[in-house]
C-alpha positions, -999 to +999 in steps of 0.1 A: +000+000+000+012+035-006+017+063+020-015+081+010-036+050+016-020+044+049-025+080+060-062+079+050-067+045+068-052+061+099-074+091+097-104+068+093-094+049+124-088+080+144-122+095+133-140+063+142-124+064+177-133+100+182-169+094+172-171+066+196-159+090+223-187+115+218-172+138+192-189+150+160-170+156+128-168+193+119-143+191+090-118+168+074-086+178+057-090+216+063-064+234+042-049+268+043-018+284+029+000+274+062-009+237+061-036+212+067-055+199+097-065+163+093-096+163+115-116+189+133-141+175+158-163+189+185-182+179+216-202+202+239-170+216+255-141+214+230-133+221+194-104+197+187-079+200+159-064+166+153-031+158+136-031+121+127+003+103+122+000+067+109+029+043+106+031+006+097+047-019+120+078-019+098+084+018+104+116+027+123+100+054+144+067+065+159+045+088+140+044+113+169+081+121+163+071+135+129+054+164+147+084+186+147+087+221+159+082+234+123+051+212+119+037+224+152+040+260+141+022+253+108-006+235+127-010+264+151-011+290+123-037+269+105-057+266+137-055+303+144-068+311+108-096+286+113-106+302+146-105+337+130-128+325+101-152+304+123-163+321+155-172+292+177-177+294+214-158+262+223-124+258+240-099+249+212-075+221+217-049+205+195-044+167+198-021+143+181-032+107+174-004+083+167-015+050+150+005+019+143-009-008+121-005-032+092-021-040+059-037-074+053-059-091+027-093-104+036-120-114+011-096-104-017-096-068-004-067-049+013-076-036+047-057-017+074-057-031+110-048-008+138-025-025+164-018+006+186-035+039+189-021+066+212-042+097+217-022+127+230-047+153+242-036+189+242-003+178+226+004+212+210+000+243+231+007+280+229+042+272+242+049+256+209+041+288+190+068+313+181+054+335+153+027+356+139+001+353+112 
């Protein structure tokens, strides 16, 4: 499977988990000139911006390590732009969901199975931001 298919499978798994935990999908793959937010979800208290990092078991490192300082700054700028354009009265939060899994074939169809899912709530904060829009 290619990287794009693995990423989409991870986003699907993350969204499924979030929905089971009482969140509703607001937007998927929100794009700006600064970058992209994989998932935007909400419940009655939070508006959560989710960065999903998916790796196969064969990967040498965890997906969370790909959320570098530079990536965090792009995410924060994208979130700030979203909040500026969409006035919602919910507490914003940025989470990272790190997924590890593997592809397999069942009924002649390739599928992605999640082995581990780590949900880092409030993983990116204002302390990670060092810039202006």
